N, C-alpha and C positions, 0 to 999 in steps of 0.2 A: 504494500500500500504506500502510495506516495505521501510524503510528509511535507515537502516544500519544493519549490522551483526557484532557481536563482537566475536572474537575467541582467546583463550589462551590455550596453551598446548593441542591442538586438532590436531592430525595427523601431517601435515607438519609444523604447526604453533606453535612455542614455546612462544615467547614474545607476549604480547597483540596486536591484530590487529583490526583496525576499517575498515570495508568494506562498503563504501558508495554505496547505491543502488538508482538508478533512474528509471523512467518508462522503459527505455531500458538500460541494463547494459551488456557490453561486457567484458568478462574476457579472457585475453591473458596470455601467458607465456610458458616457455619450458616444455617439458614432465616431469611428476613427480614432478613439483614444488608445487602443492597443489591447482590447479584450481578447480578440482572436489570436493575437500574437503569443499569448501565454500558452494556448493549446498548440499553436504552430511550432513552438520551441520543442515540445515533446515529440511531435510528428517528425520534425527535422532530425532529432536524435535517433528516433526509431528507425527511419529509413536509412540513416547513415551507419547504423550498427548491426543491421540484420544479415549482412553477407560479408564473407571474406573478400569477395571481389570488389567491394566498395572500399577503396583505399583512401579516398578523400571525402570530406563532408559533402553530402548529397543535398544540395539546396533545391534541385528540381527533380522530384521523384514521384512515386505512386501515391504516397501518403499526403504530401503537400508540395505545392509548386511556389517557391519563394523567389523564383528567377535565378539570380546569381548571389554570390557572397556580397558583392557591393550593394545590390538592391535591398538586401536584408540588413546591412550594416547601418547603424544609427547615423543619420545625416549623410550617409554615403562617404564618410570621411575616413580615409585609410589611416589616419593617425589614431583612430579609435581601435581598440582591441575587443573583439566580440567574445563574450563569455556566457556559457550556458551550463547550469548545473542543476542537479536534483538530489533529494534525499528520500530514502524509502526504508521500510521494514518489510522483509519478505513474508509473504503469506503461504509460501509453499514449503512443505516438509521435505521436498526434494531439491532444495536450493543447492547449487554447486558449492557454495561456501557453507556447507552444513556443519562445519566445525564451529561456526559462530551461532549463538542463540538467535532465534527468530526475532527477538525483541531488540537486537542490536541494530541501530540505525546505520545504514550504509549511505555514503555520499560520494558523488563524483562531480567535479567542476572542470570543464574543458575550455581552453582558450583557443580561439581560431584567429588566423591571420593569413595573409597572402604570401605564398612562397614565390620568390622572384629570382630571376637569373642575374639581375644587376644591369641588364640592358635597358635603356630608356624606353624603348618601344614595348617592352614586356609588361603586360598587365598583371601577370602572376596567376597562380592556381591556389584556391583555398585549401588550407591544410590545418591540422591540429599542431599547435606549438607547445602546449603545456597541459598537463593533467594533474589534478589534485584529488587524491583518494582520501576518504575518511571513514572510520569505523568508531561508533560512539555508543557507549552505555553509561555506566557511572564514571567512566574515564574515556579518553579519546586517543586514537592513534591516527595521525595524518602524515602523508608523505606526497611529495611532488616529483613528477618526471617532466623533463623538458626535451624538446626536439633538438637533435644535433643537426645544425644547418650547415650545409656545404658553403664554403667561401664564395665560389663563383661557379656557375654552370651555364651552359648555352640554353636558349629557349627550347631547343629541340629535346634537351635532356630533362626538362622540367617534369614531364610526365613520369619518367623513371624515378626522379628524385622524390616525387610526391608519393609514389607507390612502394618505394623501398625505404621507408622511414626507419630511423633508429632513434631511440630515446635513451637518456641517461638520468640518473638521480640528480635532482637539482642541487642539493646541498648536504652537508654532514648530518643535520638534524633529520632530514628526510631519509638519509641512509640508515641512521639508527632506528627510526620507526619502521622502515621497510624490513630491517633485520628482525625486529620484534614480530612483525607480521609473518615472516618466514618461520620464526620459532613457534608462533601460534599454530601455523599450519602443520609443522612437523610433530608437534605434541600429540596430534591425533593418532599417529602411528606408534608413539612411544609409550602412551599411557592408556590403560583400559578405560579410564574416564577422562577424556581429553579436556583441556582448557577450553572454555566456551565464552568466557567474558574478557573483554578488552582490559578491564581493570585488573585481571589476574596477571597480566604481563606488562602492565604500564610501567612499573618501577624496575623492570629488569635492566641491569646496566649492560650497555653494549660497548665493548672495547673500541677505542678510537681507531686502532689499526684495522680492525674488522670492518668498521664503518667506512673507512677509506677504500677498502677492497670492494665493498658494495657500490661505492660511488664510481668506481672504474668500469662497472659493468655497462654493457650496451644491450638494449632490449629491442627485439624485432616486434613488428606489429601484426596483428590478425585483424583485417579490416582497418579501422582507424585507431585502434588502441593497442598498446604494448601487451605482449602475452608471455614471452620467455626470453631468457638471456642468450646472447649470441655466443656460440660455443668456442670460437677462436679466442676471444678475449678472456672468456671464462677459464680456458685451459691454462692461461698464463698466471692466474691468480691462485694463491695458496689458500685453499679451503678444503674441507673434508669432501670426499666423494659423494656422501649423502646430501650435503647442502648443494653441491654442484648439480647433482641430478634433479633436486627439487627446483633449482632455478631454471634449468634448461629443458625440463620435461614439458610436454604438451599439457600436463596437469599441474603446472606450476601455480603457486598462489595468485600470481597476477592474472593468469589465464582464468582461474576459477572466479576471481573478482570480476573480470571482463564478462564472463558468462552470467554472473549474477545480475550485473547491470543490464545486459542484453535481454535476459529473461524478463526483467521488470518492464522494459520497454515493449517487448513483444506482447505483453499482456495488456496493451493499450489499444482500444478501438475508437473509431471516430465517426460521428454522423454530422454532416455538414448542415448549413442553415436552410438548404432547400433539398428535401428528399424528392426522388423521382416521382412524378405523378403516376397513379395506378394505370396499368394497361389491362386489356381484356384477356390477354393470354401471355404466357412466358415460356421460353425454351429452357429446358433443364439440361445442363451438361456438366461434366467434370465431377469431381469428388465433393464430399460434404465441406461446407465452409464454416469457419469459426465466428465470422462476423457478418452482419448484413451489408457492410460496405458504407462508404461515406455518403452515398445517395440512396441507400437502401436497395441497391440493385441486386444484391444476393439474397434478399429476404424471401422471395418465392421458393428458391432452392432449399433454403434452410427449413421453411415450413413444410415442404414436400418430403424432404429426406428425414425429418424428425417429426413427422405428422402426429404420431401417437402421443408424444410428450408435449409438443408445442401447442397444438390446436386447443386441447382442453384448457390449458393455462391462459391462452389468449382470450378464449371465450369467457373465462372467469373474470379477467380484467375488464373486458368490454362491459360485462354486467355491472361491475363495481363502478365503472365510469358513467353508468346510466345510458350507454349507447344501445339503442334498441335493435341490435343485430347480433346474430351468431355467425361465426366465420368457418369456412371449410375450404380445402383446396382439392381440386378434382382433376383427374387425368382427362385431357381433351384431345390427346394425340392418338396415333395408331402406329402400326408397324411400318407404315410408309413415312410418316412425319417424324417419328421419334417421340421423345418425352416432351409433350407440350401440356402445360397445366393452366388452370384458370382458378382464380380466387373467387369464391362465392359468398355473398352475404344474405342471410335469411332473416326476415322479420318475424314478428310474433304470429302473423297470419300465414306464414309459410311461403311468402312471396320471395323469390330468389333474384337478386340483382348483382351486378358487378360493382366493385369499389369505384369504377369509373362513373357510375350512375348516381352516386351519392355525393355529399359535400366533400370539398377538397381536404377538409381537416382530418378525416379518417385516414386518408392516404398518407398524410404527413405524420400522423400519430403511430400507425402500425409498425414502421421500422423501429421506432424507439421501444415499443412494447416487446417486439420479437427479440431485439438485442438484449434488453434487460432480462428477459425470461431465459434465454439460452446461455447467457454468460454466467460464469461462476468465478468469483475471486478476480475479476477483471477491473481495469480502470476504463470507464466509458466516458469519452468526451463528446459533448453534443452542443451544437450552436442553435439557439432559438428554438427550443422544443415546443414552445407555445404557439408557433406560427399557425394561423388559421384555426385556433382553438378558442372556444368560448371560455370566459373566465372561470366558470364552474368546472370545466374539464381541466383547466390549468391547475386548479386546486387538487383535483383527483390525480393529476400527473405527479404532484408533490408526494401524495400518498404512495404512488407506485415507485418513485425513486427511493423513498424510505424503505418500503417493503423489500425491494431488490438489493438494497444496501445491507440489510440484515442477513445473517447466515441462518439458513433453515436446514432441517434434516428430513429427508423423505422417509416414508414408511419402508420398513425392511422388505427386501426382495431377495429371492433365492439367488445365491452366487454373487450378490452385490455387496462389496465391502462397505463398512460404515463410512469411511472417508469419501467413497464415491457416491454416497447418498446425500452429501451436503450440496446445497445450491444457494444462490444468492451471494452475499458477502462482497458485492461489487462496490466500487468507488465511482462516484459521479462528479465530473467537472462540467459545469453547465454555464455557458455564456448566454445571458438572457436579458430581456427588458421587462419581464413579467412581474407585476406587483402581486398578482393573485398567487403565484408560485411561492413567493417569499412569505406572504401572509399566512398561507397554510402551514409552512414550517414553523412560524411563530406560534401558531395555535397548537401544533404537535408538542412544542417545547413547553408551552404553558400548561398543557394537559398532562405533562410528565410522561409522555409516550416516548420521547427521545431527550437525551441531555443536550444542553446548549452547545457542548463541545463537538457534537456530531455534525454540526453545520457551520461552515465558514461563509460569511457574506463579505465579498470583496468589492471594492469600488475602484475602478481605474480612472484616474483623474489627470487630464493634461495640465501641464504647468508652464510657466514662462521661462523655466530654466532648461535643464538638460533632459527633455523628454517627459513622458508620463510617469506617474507614481502609483503604487498600489496601496490602498488603504484597507485595513481590516476593520469592519464595523462590528463591534462586539455585541453579543446578545447575552442578557442575564438569564437566570433560571426560570423566569416567568415569560420568556420570549420577547421581552422588550429590548429595544436598542439602547445600549449604554452610550454609544457614540452617535452624535447627531448626523443625520443624513446630509450629504453635500448639497449645497444650494442648487435648486433648479431641476432635481431629479425626483420624481414622485412628489412634487413640491406641495400640492394642495393637501393630500391626506397626511403626510408626515409633518408638515408645519402645523396642522391642526392638532396632531397628537402631542407635539412638543409644547405648543401654546397652552394646551389644557394642563400641562404639568407645571407651567410657570406660575 
């Protein structure tokens, strides 16, 4: 589960911004303030880290299209250094870094810049120049790695230089902490009950000579991140064979950390502000999908492939929303056409219609319902879920977000392990303008159905200085705002609330 996002010199954000993330995070603010940029930062990291073949930051990809590095850089000023980071606690019991407790907060901060040849005509290639890792519980271990930049290279060699990056430990403090991290990793094989807390190794003394050896190491990259030590340099350093193997192995601690971060990012799905309008039929092809897609384009396939589980739960939600239809998905193809399906809505009189024949709002809502129902332990980012929805349905949508953020356990089934019976437990990051959505969460908090810490309300505010800033508007245990709402947003109702308290 994400705990925070950090942005600096990324799109609308110039000065460093810390974005707190809760199980449900609502992001408000005026148009073009930078609300979507928060979600886009995660999608940029996701598409840049999901493949070994991606050796440079991927600003134009399948998850998000930010153009180029320069178009995403604050004020397009190359004097600025773009930084994106995030912190999380793993929800998976199969975390690559399973030597650490699940409650240990992991963090990674990446600095991007342009790799240049030194020729005036060269615009450069975006690359990772620095990485800061952190592991935090009652104590913290942090270490930084920096890119080894070649003095000069020709423009033709830039691609090779970008894709064959080497990193080194930034300083002796980082070398000492990296050594402690290696010790933490190796303790797993040395003790029947391995160390699992950062605090248990925080005070270990690392010999300066050993730290200097660590600082001499060079690390290759897998994708955009370092993962193991280069063997030629390693062979020249006096260390035990066990430590050398740990550093150069494909299962080195750095590689396990990289997998941990990548796994968290791969658990993110995204629905954009305009979902695809419903069609009268859909062609089904390929294997099962894990997400409905940014436009909901894969929703029919998920509904058809998982019909037995998904359709009853969607119908249950439609009933809770007060929508007077039940839904089904039917085969409309044959041996000649292949798998062609149609989504059908039936009213209380048994009249069957297509979603294309009813209000546009249902078509915009369905992908969100399906995504929330099929996802388990995922982070779901959605922009403007309230679009084309009546305020009453927006309130029901808040109930749905809360229900799918909770962890549930299904009834026992033969051959199904207890862990596989869990569903829900999702995290929602919602960019919205909906007052009804927020008011329902305030009611849930007031009624003690959820704690105030379960919901973060963020306001992205443009400033006259270096870009936008992110404000957290705190809620008390009665669902009331502790912090006054910024001027001009939901102005009438909130000014009335605060004026009554005066």
